[in-house]
Every structure is written in structure tokens, then in C-alpha cells.
C-alpha positions, 0 to 999 in steps of 0.5 A: 061862881067867882074863882077862889083867891089864894093869898100868899104871904112872904116875910123877908129881909135881904133875900135877893139871892132867891127871892126871885125863885120864890115869886116866880113859883107863886105867879106861875101857878095856873088853874081856875083861881086868882092870886093875891101876893103880899110881901112884908119887908124889913127895908131890905137893902140888898136889891130885894126890894128892886126885884119884888118892883119889877113885879109891879101890881102883881105883889103888894109890897108892905114895910115892916122894919120893926116886926119879927117874922111871926108879926110879919106873916101875921100883918099879910094875914090881916090884909089878905082877902083870899078864900086860901091862905098860905106863907112861904119864905123867901128862899122857898118854892111852890111846885108847879100845880100845887095851887091847883091840887090845893084847890081841888082838894079844898073843893072835895072837902068843904069841911076841912080847914086846912091841908098838907102836901109833901115837901123836898129839901134843896140846897143854895143852888136848888138841887135836891139834898137830905132825900131820906130826911124827905122820905122820912117825913113823907112816910109820917105824913102818909100816916098822919095822926094828931097823936103822931104829930105831938111825937115829932113835927113832920109838917113842912111849912111851905107845902101847907094851905089854909082856908081863910076860916082857919084864921077865924076859928083858930087865930093867927100865928104865936108872936112869941115864938121865933123858931117854932111858930109853925109847929105851935100853929099846927098843934093848935089847928090840929087839936080839932081839925084833921088836915087833908093830906095830899101825898104829892110834892107841893113845895120845896124847902131850901136849906142855907148856911145862914138861915135860922133852921141851920144855925139855931136847930138846937133851940128849935127842937127844944122849943118843939120839945116845950110845945109837944108837952103843952099841947099833950097836956092840953089834949087829955090823958090819951095824948100824954102817952105821946110825951115819952116818944116825943123825948125819944125823937127830940134826942134822936133829932138832936144827935142826927142833925148835929152830924150834919150841921154845926150848931150856933153858939149864939 
């Protein structure tokens, strides 16, 4: 039997400070599988492309100067040949053994389209931070239900893997979403397909001062709220009961993040 292929997509622009760590976290994965790594780059000028070039044919580099983040990821999806698909930002990293855990979980659950693992938060230098947030999200993940997902987005994007068939069944990222495209995707896929839950850390999400998730968290949580309301209504009467909980969590999260981060006015 052929080894399964992981297709990993990264889209970036000017990520020279962190991209090498991301690349190494992908290419250093070991197990009974193969890896296809696709980069879509918006014509970086800070040395990112030169770093990618050092890895030769281990990475497929695609120029994507006029695409937004969702469009860049979707372009990678369209070119991907893998049995398993994932995307990771150029400042996040996978944990050692993440791909092997994902492969084994998919083999044991042939009817499942996607899986979600735990994730922690790291700072610009790679040190753990905001452990209480990670513990809170991991607690919710252990108790996953679609209803709970409607009330709060506790899924960390770097710790998600999908079968290729998920793209065929549920579609690609919504390119009209700029900040909450991953949450929209989880809600769309999760309506009819519960994920495999892996209660082990698969990835680390990096928080830096200039990232979108730091600068525009107020708008991101507004988008989360809008999407939750949309999918709560689509999912039927029982799901609509999630709406007041989502409003509560929206206000709670905005308040908490405002104490930690300074929201952008632009």
C-alpha cells in the first residue's frame, strides 16, 4: 500500500523572522507517510523567498502577489495532491510527531473527514505564553460538540488536519472572510461531520505584535459572532439556543483580550 501523503499549505508575505522555524517543523516530521509542502508567497522582499529557496525541491513555491490570505491558501489546496490536507501560517509551528499522530488517528477512523488536536501559544521568541487561554481551549476541545463550537471558537487552526475528501464535500475557505475564515470553515464542516479529537499537542500558535490576530481582534470576534449567528440559524431550532451563549462569550472575550492587547483603530 502506498504511503499517505500530507499536503501542507503556507501562505505568507515578509515572514523571514519566523518562516524557517515553520518550515523545519513541517519537514522534520517522521513517520510512515510522505510530505508535500506548498508555499504561496505574495512577493516577499525581506528574505523570505531566499530562505524558502534553500530547501530546493522540498518546497513548491508559487507566486501569489494579488491574492488575499484565504485565496492564497485555496490556491495551495487546488494544487495539493495529498490524502491529508492542512494549512499553517508562516509564524506557527507543528510539534514533533504531529503528522504521525494525525495519520494514525485517520487510519483508525476511516469515516472521519477531519481531526483537531491541542495547541499552545508562543511568543515571538518561541516561549510559551497565555497558558490559561490554552488550558481553557483544550478543556472545551475535550468536550467538543457542534453546539459548543457555535458558542465559542476553541479550535486552533494549526492543530487541524483534513482528509482531501473534506474539500470535495465541504468546499474551500470562504475568500470573502479575512479574519474568521477558519472559524467559518469549522462551522461549515462541523455541521454534518464531527472531528476526531486528539488530546495531545499538535502545534503552537505564535502571537506577535503585528499579526492580524493581535491588531484586529475586535473585528475578528465580531466576525465570529456574525458567523455563529448564521450557522446557528442554519442548523435548526436546537442550535439556535446557542445564540445567547455566543453573545455572552463574545462580550467576555472582547473584555479579556482588551486587557491583554491594544486593539487597532485601523
